[in-house]
C-alpha positions, 0 to 999 in steps of 0.5 A: 140366461142373462136378463137385458132389461125390464119394462111395463109394456114390450112391443115385438115388431117394429112394423106400422102396428108395432110403431102404433102400439109403442107410441100409444103405450109410451104416450099413455105413461107406461114405460115402453119398449119396441124391438125389432129383428132388423136394423130399422123400424117400418116393417114393409113400408121400410123394406118395400122400396117405396110401396105406399103406406095406405089407409093412414088418412081417409079422405085427407082426414086424420084418423087418430093422433098416433097416425098423425104423429108419424105423418107430421114427423115425416112431413117435416122433411119435406117433399123428398121424404114423403108424398101425401095422398088422399089416404096414403103416404109414399115415402122415401124409406131412408126418411121413414126409418128416421121419422119413426125414431124421431116419433118414438124419442118424442114419445119417450119410448125405448127401442132396440133393433137387431133383437130377434125373438126366439122364444117366449117367457111363460109362467103358467098361462101368462107371458111375462116376457121374451128371449132374444138372440143377440151377439151376446147370446140369448138374453131375456126381456121381462114385461108386465104386458107384451104386444105381439106385432111380429107379423106371423104371431111369433110371441104367441106361437112360442107361448103355445096359443092356438094359431090359425093358418088356413091358406086355401088362397095363399098370397104370394111373397114379394121382393120389391125393387127400386129401378132407375135410368127410366124416362117416366113418361115413356114408361107410362105410355108402355105400361098403358093397355097392359104393356108389361103383361104383353112384355112378360108373355114374350119374355117368359121363355127366356126368363122363366121366373118373371111374374105375369105382370107388374108396373113401375110406380113413382116414389118421392124421387125424380130419378127412381121407381118402385116395383111391387108384383105378384112375386112367388104366385106362379112359382109355388105355395111357400109357407113363411113360417117354415124356415126352409121354405122361406129361405128358398122363397127369398133366394128364388126371389133374388133370382127373379128380380134380376130376370125382371130387369133383364126382361125389361131391358131386352123386351121393353123397347126404347122406353126400358132399354136403359133400365137399371136395378138400384136396390131390392128389399133387405128381405122378402115381403110376407102377406098374411100367413099365421094368425093368433086365435083370439076371443073373436075371429074376424071373417070375410063377412065382417068386411063385406057387410061392414059389420059393427061391434060393440067392443070395437077398438079400431076400423079397417078401410080399403079393399079385400086384398089377397095380394095378386090372388083376389081383390074386390071392394068391401066396407069399412068395418070394426075390429073388435077388442076380442081379435086382439086378445088371445083366446087362452094366453094372458099377458099378451095382445096382438096387433097388425098382420096376426090379429085373430082372423081367417085367411080372408078375413085378415086380407080384408083391410090389411093396409099398414094404416089399418095395422097401425090402428090395431097397434094403437088399440093394443098399445092403449090396452096394454098400458091400462092393463099395467096400470090397473094390475089387470090382464088384458081380457079383464079390462073394460072395453069402454076404458080403452074406447075412451082413451082412443076417442081422446086420441082422435079415433072415431069409432063410428065409421063401420058400415060406410061405403067407400068411394074410389081411391084416388092416386097420389102425385106422380102416379 
């Protein structure tokens, strides 16, 4: 196979974890490349049509220089690009895609889209790069350290790392939608007191694919709204790591989206009579499925008890949220460095959705701001490993923590109770 390029740090997956890792590694002075299978960066934040990017701040307070870098790039485009809440961002996704490019350029990070990882390069027990599929065939990218932010741990899986996949409470996959031609005040009145639940109950005989309930939510726009919902929850337990099942879930969800619009048009009364489907996401949204087994496995108890860790490199806030299956409060809790280091494979770090955790543990604090925090830590660790000629598991965690503190990360947040999460303007 032909070699495409070589880099110190290679970050695979351009969602919020990957963006955090790439910015951190590049700012640490190592040559960094971020690759993404889609034609844009931002992950679910970019293809969920306006879903809030939660836990980017805590109580209006910055959680790191990395988080603030992206926020500032977005805010430079004004209210048409982003609304800032107490902890969350609600973005016009087209501006988000460009703001991420602005942040990567400012950090001196190289990037490549339309690069789908199809295999890992492994020498002994060490990952040395990846194989990507392209219009020029299969190409290799060599790297000193790879950070797997692919969502389902594809790099680790291809490298033979042990994976975790216990789905006793499966979270559904969801194709988000953007809709228009709706009077939002009338829609708010309709949605009050479970209006959409009653609509769904009425309409399901005619439109059997629609979910149990959903709601219209404001985005940075005066004329459009986004819909997030239970997706495949009532349609079957689809495994996103199985290509046949993923294809079925994706195609079924596109039929579901049309049925939802038709159901609102027919059963939504005057408030929704003119509703129009503007767009659906370019791909279905996938909640935690396959994770990498690391030196430490995060569990439900970590979140519920707000556990601290001596080797903490990040913390997670928000809710224990198995999308549309289970939702309950938790405490802010630490992410140990061991949850980012595969148990046996070297040359590799993991961040974001595929960190080492049980199914429930992964769903606790799975918000994008938390994913960016684990990416930030992994990017710092990757840069230090390359700089010192070490494997990630050999690093002194204190060195990683010192770098994170220099980047404005407060590593003393675990155990804190969380207050009510306030809504942002427009909801």
